[in-house]
C-alpha positions as CSV (number, residue, x, y, z in Angstrom):
1,X,7.6,5.1,-7.7
2,X,5.5,3.7,-4.7
3,X,6.9,3.1,-1.5
4,X,5.5,0.1,-0.3
5,X,6.6,-2.7,2.4
6,X,4.8,-5.5,4.2
7,X,4.0,-6.1,8.0
8,X,3.1,-9.7,7.9
9,X,-0.1,-10.2,5.4
10,X,-0.5,-6.3,6.1
11,X,0.5,-4.1,3.5
12,X,2.0,-0.7,4.2
13,X,1.0,1.6,1.1
14,X,2.4,4.8,1.2
15,X,0.9,5.3,-2.1
16,X,-2.7,4.7,-0.7
17,X,-2.7,7.7,1.5
18,X,-6.2,9.3,1.2
19,X,-5.6,13.0,-0.1
20,X,-6.3,15.5,2.2
21,X,-8.5,18.6,1.0
22,X,-6.1,21.6,1.8
23,X,-9.1,23.7,2.6
24,X,-9.5,21.6,5.8
25,X,-7.3,22.2,8.7
26,X,-7.2,20.9,12.3
27,X,-7.9,23.6,14.7
28,X,-5.0,22.1,16.7
29,X,-2.4,22.7,13.7
30,X,0.2,25.7,14.5
31,X,0.0,28.8,12.3
32,X,3.3,28.8,10.1
33,X,4.5,31.5,8.0
34,X,7.3,32.3,5.5
35,X,9.9,33.4,8.3
36,X,9.3,30.0,10.4
37,X,10.3,28.4,7.2
38,X,13.3,30.5,6.1
39,X,14.5,30.5,9.6
40,X,14.1,26.5,10.3
41,X,17.2,25.4,12.1
42,X,17.4,22.6,9.1
43,X,17.2,24.9,5.8
44,X,20.3,26.4,7.2
45,X,22.1,23.3,6.9
46,X,20.7,22.2,3.6
47,X,22.7,22.2,0.5
48,X,22.4,25.1,-2.1
49,X,20.3,23.1,-4.7
50,X,18.1,22.0,-1.8
51,X,17.4,25.7,-0.4
52,X,17.0,26.6,-4.1
53,X,14.1,23.9,-4.0
54,X,12.7,25.4,-0.8
55,X,12.6,28.7,-2.4
56,X,10.7,27.6,-5.3
57,X,8.4,25.6,-3.0
58,X,7.6,29.1,-1.3
59,X,7.2,31.2,-4.3
60,X,4.2,28.9,-5.4
61,X,2.7,29.1,-1.9
62,X,-0.2,32.0,-2.2
63,X,0.7,35.1,-0.5
64,X,-2.7,36.0,1.1
65,X,-3.4,34.5,4.2
66,X,-5.5,31.5,3.4
67,X,-6.0,28.1,4.3
68,X,-4.1,26.7,1.2
69,X,-1.4,28.8,2.5
70,X,-1.1,27.2,5.8
71,X,-1.7,23.8,4.5
72,X,1.5,24.1,2.4
73,X,3.5,25.8,5.0
74,X,2.3,23.4,7.5
75,X,3.3,20.3,5.2
76,X,6.7,21.9,4.3
77,X,7.4,22.5,8.1
78,X,6.6,19.0,8.8
79,X,9.0,17.8,6.1
80,X,11.6,19.7,7.5
81,X,10.6,18.3,11.1
82,X,11.0,14.8,9.7
83,X,14.7,13.6,9.8
84,X,15.7,10.7,7.3
85,X,15.9,7.2,8.6
86,X,17.7,4.6,6.4
87,X,15.2,2.1,6.1
88,X,17.6,-0.6,5.2
89,X,19.3,-0.1,8.5
90,X,16.4,-0.1,10.6
91,X,15.6,-2.7,12.8
92,X,11.9,-3.3,14.3
93,X,10.8,-6.2,16.7
94,X,14.2,-7.7,16.3
95,X,13.7,-7.9,12.5
96,X,15.8,-5.9,9.7
97,X,14.2,-4.6,6.8
98,X,14.9,-7.3,4.6
99,X,13.9,-9.8,7.3
100,X,10.5,-8.1,7.5
101,X,10.3,-7.9,3.7
102,X,11.2,-11.7,3.5
103,X,8.7,-12.5,6.2
104,X,5.9,-10.5,4.4
105,X,6.8,-12.4,0.9
106,X,6.1,-15.7,3.0
107,X,2.7,-14.3,4.6
108,X,1.3,-12.9,1.3
109,X,2.3,-16.2,-0.4
110,X,0.1,-18.0,2.1
111,X,-2.7,-15.6,1.9
112,X,-2.8,-15.8,-2.3
113,X,-2.8,-19.5,-2.1
114,X,-5.5,-19.3,0.6
115,X,-7.8,-16.7,-1.4
116,X,-7.3,-18.8,-4.7
117,X,-8.1,-22.2,-3.2
118,X,-11.7,-20.8,-1.9
119,X,-12.8,-21.1,-5.6
120,X,-13.7,-24.7,-6.3
121,X,-11.5,-26.8,-8.8
122,X,-14.1,-27.0,-11.4
123,X,-15.0,-23.5,-11.4
124,X,-11.4,-22.9,-12.0
125,X,-11.2,-24.9,-14.7
126,X,-14.2,-23.2,-16.5
127,X,-12.9,-19.9,-15.9
128,X,-9.4,-20.9,-17.3
129,X,-10.9,-22.4,-20.2
130,X,-12.8,-19.3,-20.9
131,X,-9.9,-17.3,-20.7
132,X,-7.8,-19.5,-23.1
133,X,-10.6,-19.3,-25.6
134,X,-11.0,-15.4,-25.4
135,X,-7.2,-15.1,-26.2
136,X,-7.4,-17.4,-29.3
137,X,-10.4,-15.4,-30.6
138,X,-8.2,-12.6,-31.4
139,X,-6.2,-12.9,-34.8
140,X,-2.9,-12.5,-34.6
141,X,-2.8,-9.6,-36.9
142,X,-4.8,-7.8,-34.7
143,X,-2.5,-7.6,-31.9
144,X,-0.4,-4.3,-31.5
145,X,3.0,-3.9,-30.1
146,X,3.1,-0.9,-27.6
147,X,6.5,0.7,-26.1
148,X,6.3,0.5,-22.4
149,X,9.2,1.7,-19.8
150,X,12.0,-0.8,-20.6
151,X,10.3,-2.9,-22.9
152,X,7.4,-3.7,-25.3
153,X,4.4,-5.5,-24.9
154,X,0.9,-6.7,-27.0
155,X,-2.3,-5.1,-26.8
156,X,-5.8,-5.6,-28.5
157,X,-8.0,-2.5,-28.8
158,X,-10.2,-3.1,-31.9
159,X,-13.2,-3.8,-29.8
160,X,-13.5,-1.0,-27.1
161,X,-15.7,-3.2,-24.9
162,X,-13.1,-6.2,-25.2
163,X,-9.7,-4.7,-24.7
164,X,-6.7,-6.9,-23.8
165,X,-3.2,-6.6,-22.8
166,X,-0.4,-9.2,-22.9
167,X,2.8,-8.3,-20.7
168,X,6.0,-10.6,-20.3
169,X,8.4,-9.9,-17.0
170,X,11.4,-11.5,-16.3
171,X,11.9,-11.5,-12.7
172,X,15.5,-11.7,-11.2
173,X,16.0,-12.8,-7.6
174,X,16.8,-15.4,-5.3
175,X,14.9,-18.7,-6.4
176,X,12.7,-18.8,-3.4
177,X,11.4,-15.1,-4.1
178,X,11.2,-15.6,-7.7
179,X,8.9,-18.6,-6.9
180,X,6.8,-16.7,-4.7
181,X,6.3,-13.4,-7.5
182,X,5.4,-16.2,-9.9
183,X,2.8,-17.5,-7.5
184,X,1.1,-14.0,-7.7
185,X,0.5,-14.4,-11.4
186,X,-3.3,-15.5,-11.1
187,X,-4.0,-12.9,-8.9
188,X,-2.4,-10.0,-10.6
189,X,-4.2,-11.1,-13.5
190,X,-7.5,-11.0,-11.7
191,X,-6.7,-8.0,-10.0
192,X,-6.1,-6.0,-12.9
193,X,-8.9,-7.3,-15.1
194,X,-12.2,-5.5,-14.9
195,X,-15.3,-6.1,-17.1
196,X,-14.2,-5.5,-20.9
197,X,-10.5,-5.4,-19.9
198,X,-8.3,-8.6,-19.6
199,X,-4.8,-8.8,-18.7
200,X,-2.7,-11.8,-19.6
201,X,0.7,-11.9,-17.5
202,X,3.5,-14.3,-18.3
203,X,6.6,-14.8,-16.1
204,X,9.9,-16.2,-17.4
205,X,13.0,-17.0,-15.8
206,X,16.3,-15.2,-17.2
207,X,18.2,-15.6,-19.2
208,X,15.6,-14.3,-22.1
209,X,16.3,-15.3,-25.7
210,X,17.6,-12.8,-27.7
211,X,14.7,-13.1,-30.1
212,X,12.2,-12.0,-27.1
213,X,14.5,-9.3,-25.3
214,X,12.2,-6.2,-26.6
215,X,8.9,-7.9,-25.5
216,X,10.1,-8.9,-21.8
217,X,10.3,-6.6,-19.1
218,X,13.0,-6.9,-16.6
219,X,12.8,-6.6,-12.8
220,X,14.1,-7.6,-9.7
221,X,13.0,-8.4,-6.4
222,X,15.2,-7.6,-3.9
223,X,14.1,-7.6,-0.2
224,X,16.5,-5.1,0.7
225,X,15.1,-2.5,-1.2
226,X,11.9,-0.5,-1.3
227,X,9.1,-1.8,-3.7
228,X,9.2,0.3,-7.3
229,X,8.2,-0.5,-10.9
230,X,12.0,-2.4,-11.0
231,X,12.0,-4.0,-7.8
232,X,8.7,-6.3,-7.1
233,X,8.4,-6.8,-3.6
234,X,5.3,-6.7,-1.6
235,X,1.8,-7.9,-1.8
236,X,0.1,-8.9,-5.3
237,X,-1.7,-5.8,-5.4
238,X,1.5,-4.0,-4.8
239,X,3.3,-5.9,-7.7
240,X,0.3,-5.1,-9.9
241,X,0.5,-1.3,-9.3
242,X,4.2,-1.9,-10.3
243,X,3.4,-3.5,-13.0
244,X,0.9,-0.8,-14.6
245,X,4.0,1.6,-14.2
246,X,5.8,-0.3,-16.8
247,X,2.8,0.4,-19.4
248,X,3.2,3.9,-18.8
249,X,1.0,5.2,-16.3
250,X,2.3,7.5,-13.7
251,X,1.2,7.8,-9.9
252,X,-1.7,10.0,-9.2
253,X,-1.9,9.7,-5.1
254,X,-1.2,13.2,-3.2
255,X,2.6,12.8,-2.7
256,X,2.6,15.6,-0.1
257,X,0.1,13.9,2.1
258,X,2.0,10.6,1.6
259,X,5.6,11.5,1.7
260,X,5.8,14.9,3.8
261,X,6.6,13.1,6.9
262,X,8.2,9.9,5.4
263,X,11.2,9.7,7.1
264,X,12.3,6.6,4.8
265,X,12.6,9.1,1.9
266,X,15.6,11.8,2.1
267,X,14.6,15.3,2.7
268,X,16.3,16.0,-0.7
269,X,13.9,13.7,-2.3
270,X,10.7,14.8,-0.3
271,X,11.7,18.4,-1.3
272,X,11.5,17.4,-5.1
273,X,8.5,15.6,-4.6
274,X,6.6,18.4,-2.6
275,X,7.4,20.8,-5.5
276,X,6.4,18.4,-8.5
277,X,3.1,18.0,-6.7
278,X,2.2,21.5,-6.1
279,X,1.8,21.6,-10.0
280,X,-0.2,18.4,-10.4
281,X,-3.9,18.2,-10.6
282,X,-5.2,15.1,-8.7
283,X,-7.9,13.3,-9.9
284,X,-11.6,13.3,-8.5
285,X,-11.5,9.6,-9.5
286,X,-9.2,7.1,-7.6
287,X,-7.9,4.1,-9.2
288,X,-4.9,1.8,-9.4
289,X,-2.6,4.7,-9.9
290,X,-3.9,6.4,-6.5
291,X,-3.4,3.0,-4.5
292,X,-7.3,2.5,-4.6
293,X,-8.2,-0.6,-5.8
294,X,-8.5,-1.7,-9.4
295,X,-8.3,0.0,-12.7
296,X,-10.7,2.8,-13.7
297,X,-11.7,2.6,-17.7
298,X,-9.6,5.7,-18.3
299,X,-6.7,3.9,-16.9
300,X,-7.4,1.0,-19.0
301,X,-7.6,3.3,-22.0
302,X,-4.3,4.5,-21.5
303,X,-2.7,1.1,-21.2
304,X,-3.8,0.1,-24.5
305,X,-3.3,3.5,-25.8
306,X,-6.9,5.0,-26.7
307,X,-7.9,8.5,-26.3
308,X,-8.6,9.3,-22.5
309,X,-11.6,11.4,-21.8
310,X,-10.0,14.5,-19.8
311,X,-13.5,15.8,-18.7
312,X,-12.7,14.3,-15.0
313,X,-9.3,16.3,-15.0
314,X,-10.7,19.6,-16.2
315,X,-13.3,19.3,-13.5
316,X,-10.6,18.4,-10.9
317,X,-9.0,21.7,-12.1
318,X,-11.8,23.7,-11.8
319,X,-12.4,22.3,-7.9
320,X,-9.1,22.9,-7.4
321,X,-8.8,26.6,-8.2
322,X,-12.0,27.3,-6.6
323,X,-12.9,24.6,-3.9
324,X,-16.3,25.7,-3.3
325,X,-17.7,25.4,-6.7
326,X,-20.1,22.9,-7.0
327,X,-21.2,23.0,-3.5
328,X,-24.4,24.8,-4.1
329,X,-22.9,28.0,-1.6
């Protein structure tokens, strides 16, 4: 799940935080040791299950005194120091969480409309005709059905240089919000499409016909809740990111960096995320699942079910286990 919201037309993407090199530490950071964590007043108030997670985190922290040890202990202390605040009950600038999201959706609708209007009408018609010709060029028998998260979608992958994905999504929401999300369709398609890969997104209104249920994803658009793969609220870029989750791709951003001091997540959830992130190898390249703009070729291959080149992840593993590798020193 990507935690995001809108502040006007400016998107606040927690998943877009730039991963920090654990080997780099500010001189102003305080030194933290195991005793500091174990005797932290918050730890004493945690449930037995939460204290167990804290202990598992400490078990994974290097015993030797090194930069990585201080990085993890410092971030864990930051997590414990940061209390939880229910975002749905917070009021900022005289607006509730829901009101801010609604205001953000209105602003985003205007932004998308302005962006699309910059393309001359004749160019839009030519582009649309090319798209339609492209989709019609694929034989019906060449389409394949793939299982996503909650439904199925259709892919064309016979030509690795001309990959295609067709996705149908039913949005359950207030009619005005539903209309705003539907207005993102063209922007989402263009955002996800890169040379050699095209996306066809179709929004449908409920109810979904029984014959189509397996080929239609169902999502909400509730401004009182955080954006997620099942709740499409935010900018069109955020919605595009969440749509890719439905196609089976996981987040790749550094969740310790993004959420250690995220007061809008409970400590329980932040502790779980912290522990999970310690076992993950962040990629060297950043694509849409890292919150860095558009899909990478390897992400496209994963969407359509083609083999993924794992050289990048193998190199990342070497670099993480030996941060100075490849620096020529």
